[in-house]
N, C-alpha and C positions, 0 to 999 in steps of 0.2 A: 448658771454654768454653761448651758447650751448656747445662750446668746453670746457669751464671751468667746466661744470657739468659732462662731461664724464671723465675728468682727476681726478684720486684719489688724495686726499690731502697728503702732506708730512707726517703728523702725522700718517695717516693710514698705509703708506708704512713702516715707522719705527716700528710701533707696530707689523705688520705682520712679519717683518724681525726678530725681537727679539723672537717672538713666535716660529718661525721655528728653531732658534738656540737653544732655551731651550729644545724643543722637541727632537732635534738631540742629545743633551747631555744625556738626560735621556735614549734614545734608545741605544746609544753606551754603557752606563754604564750597562744597563740591559743585553746586549749581552755579556759583559765581565764576568758577574756573572753566565753565563750558558755555560761553556766549555764542551768538550767531547760530550756525547750523549744527551745533553739537560738537564742534571741533575745539579742542583745548588749545588756547593761544599760548605762545611761548612766554617764558618769564625771563627776567634779566640774567638769571643764572645759566641759561642755555648757551651753548657754544655758538660762535659766529657762523652763520650759514648763508650761502649765496645760491640763488636760483636764477635761471636764464629765461628771459621772455623775448619773443620775436614778434615784430610788427610795428616798429617805431614809425615807419613811413605813413601808416594809416592815420595817426594822430600825433604828429611830431611835437606839438606844443602841449597837448593835454596829458599824454602818457608820462612824460618826465615829472609833471606836477603831481600826478596821482602816486607815482612811485616815491617821490620825495616825501609826501604826506605819510605814506605807509612807513617809511624809514624813520620818521620822527616818532612814530608810535612804538616801533620795535627796532631800535638802533642796531641790534645784532643780526637782523635779517636784511640781507642785501639783495636787490633785484637788478640783475644786469640786463639792460634793454638793448637788443640788437635790431639792426635794420631788417627790412623785408615786409612782405604783405601776406595776404591770406594763404596762398599756396605754400610759400616758404615756411610759414608758421606751422601748417599741418605736416609738412615734410619733416621739420625738426622734431615735432612731437612723435611722429612715427619712428624716427631714428634715435629717439631719446637724447637728442642734442639740446633740447629745451624742455622746460617743465610747464611753461605757460605760453600761449599764443594769442595774438589779437587778430580778429577776422572782420571783414566787411560783409560776410554772408555766412550762412550755416554750411557745414560740410555736406557735400552730396552723398548719396548712398554709396557710390563707388569709392569716394574718399574715406568714408567711415569703414568700409570693408578693407581697404588697404591698411589703415591703422590697426584694425583688429587682427589682420593677418600678420602684421609686422611685430606687434608687441603683445598680442593677446589681450588687449584692453580696448575700451570704448572711449570716445571723446565726449566730454561734457562741455556745453557752450551756454553762456549766459550773456544777455545784452546789458551793457553798462552805459552807453551813450547813444543819443539819437542825432543823426546828421541828415543834411539835405543833399541830393544829387543836383549839382548846379550845371546848367548849360551856359557856357561862356561864348561871347561874340565880340568881334571887333566893333568899335564905335563907328567905323566907316562903313559897316555892312548895311546900314539902313534898316535892320530888323528891329522891331519894337517888342514883339512877343512871339511865342510859338504855342501852338495847341498840342495836346497830347497825341492826336492823330498824325501831326507833322513829325513828332519825335519817333513814333512807331515806324513810320516809313524810313526815317534816317537810320534807326536801329537795325532795320532789315537790309541795310545797304542799298536802298532804292534811291533813285535820282530825285533831287530837289533843285528846282531851277534857281533858287536863291543862294545855294551853297554848293561848293565843289567837294568839300571834305569835312569829316568829323574827326577831330583829334581826341584820342582817349589814352589814359595811362595804361601801362602794362596790364593785360587782363589777369595776370597772376596776382595783382593787388586785390582784385575782387570787386572793384567799382563797376566794371563793365557788366558783370553778372547782376549786381544790385540795380543798375540802370535798366536792364532788360526785364528784371522781375517787377520793378516799379511800373513798367509799361505793359506788363503781362504779355511780353513777346517771348514765346516758348522756344522758337527755333533758334539754333546757334548758327550764326552766319560766319563764324571765324574759320573759314576753310583754310587749308594750308597747302603750300607748294610741296614739291618733292623733298626739299631740304628742311621742312617743318616750319617755315616762316608763314605768317598769315597772308592770305591772298584775298584782298578786298578791293572793290572798285572805288569806294568813297569813304572808307574808314582807315585811319592810320593810327597804329598803336605806338606810343612813345614811352620813354623810360619812366617818367613820373609826371606829377601835375605841374611842376615847375617847367618842364619841357612843353607841356600842353599850353601853359600861359604864354610862353615865348612864341609858340607856333601860331596861336590865335592873334597875338599882337602883330605878327608879321604878315598875316593872311586875312584880309577883309572878307573873303568868301569862305572862311573856315569857321566851324564851330568847335567847341571844346567841352570836355567833361571833367568835372572835379567834385570834390566833396567839401562841405563846410567844415568838416573835421580836420582837413589838411590844408585848406586855403590860407594864404597869408592874410593879415588884418586888412591890408589895402591892396587892391588889384593894380596891375601896372598901368601907368599913365605917362606917356611920353610927350604930352602936349600936342598942340596943333591938330586936335581932333583924334589923335591916335591913342586909344585906350582900350582896355578890356572891361566888360561889364557882365553881370549876371542877368540873363534873359528871363523876364517873367513868363510863367507858363500858365496857359488856360486849362483848368481841369476839365474832365469830360462832362461834369455836371455843373460847371461854374459859369458865371455870367461875365467875369472879368479876369484878366490875367493876374497871377499872384507872384510876387517876388519871393525869393528864398530867404526871408528874414527869420530871426530867432523866434519871434512869436508866431509867424505864419507856419513855420515847421512844427512848432509845439502844439498849435491849435489843430493841425491837420489840414489847414487851408492850402498849403503848398503840396502838390500831389506827389512829388518825387522825394522819397526819403529812404533812409536805410539805417541800420543799427551798427554800432561797433560792439562786437562780441569779444568776450574773454573766454579762452578754452584751456582745459587741462585734461589729463587722463583720469578716468574714474578711480583707478587704483594706483595712481602715481605718487609723486612726492607729497607728503603731508604739509610741507611748507608751501608748496604751490597751491594746495587746496585752501590753506588759510588765507593766502593772498587773494585768491579768487573770491573767497567768502567775504573778505573785507571790501572788495570793489563793488560787490552786489548788495552790501549792507546799507542801512540808512546813512551811516557815517560816510561810507565811500561815495554814495550818490550825492551827498551834500558837497563833497570835495569836487565832484564833476560840475555841479551847479555854480560853486564859488569860483571856478576857473572860467566862468562865462560860457559853458557848454550846456547842452540839454541832457539831463539825466535820462536814462532809458525808462525809468518808472515815473517820470514826471508827466502829468497831464495838465496842461494849462487850462484854467477855467475862468470865465468871466465872473466878476463880482458886481452885484447890483446893490446899491445903497438906497434905501427907501424908508420913509417914516411910517409906511402902512404895512401891517402884517400881510404875508402872502395869503391870498384868498379873500381879503377884505374888499368891499365895494368902494370905489372911488367916489368922492363927493361931486 
């Protein structure tokens, strides 16, 4: 009699078993609805939503591809991509005119403070692609390569007997800052006149990289700055020796100049590189957060790679094939 009281009834055991099974089903279903960084992705039943992103000029070929791939996955979520660069993207985030921004550099402490003061929120930034800062030259210039110390002098607006001018895209795009950071040039040489225009002896800022290409093509004694993320597939070539080419750069610890090729940038052999960042407000639009989460996810990074660009998280490694195990002695 005492033993039967201690033994649970069969009905109680079966009820407990089914309760555990049902709880496990709901738990697994809930986990499947929260991939990535814990954000619940939208379902097909959600209403159509449009978010605005700013920064097309920083990667004019790559960004439409990434947005198109995202739209294929979530057809009811639309991303409207507007022109602009780093500074305009941050301004639109601060004024809540955009939910996502693309940047060539991280926001400065002053810019973060402005956004925090304007909207009471902070900016979150994540790298999504890797690019190279390219130094352009005219084929008639006679230059074959440049060393990092040459570029530091040029970045400081100092005279170089081989060149009269450096053409750079609008500093608001962010490439100028990325160039100086890559050279570890801390001082800002962009002095301004009374009307706010840059006043530099040997540096000219132009509208964009297309204008830089045209200027270098017309000026054999001029250099130009551009990014591999925004350069066209082929550089201008007018024939008769007139063309624009990417100048190989000699690293500080290198033995030979390195051209800004895909593998050279990925391996870290080419010394001038920068990231393409995606930014949003920490407590902003949930749809913007989900778009940013997608771009930084494994799937989003694969889309960057399949578009023939370098993903931010990709580190190229050499693979050695051998018949002998590592550590074994050769015959």
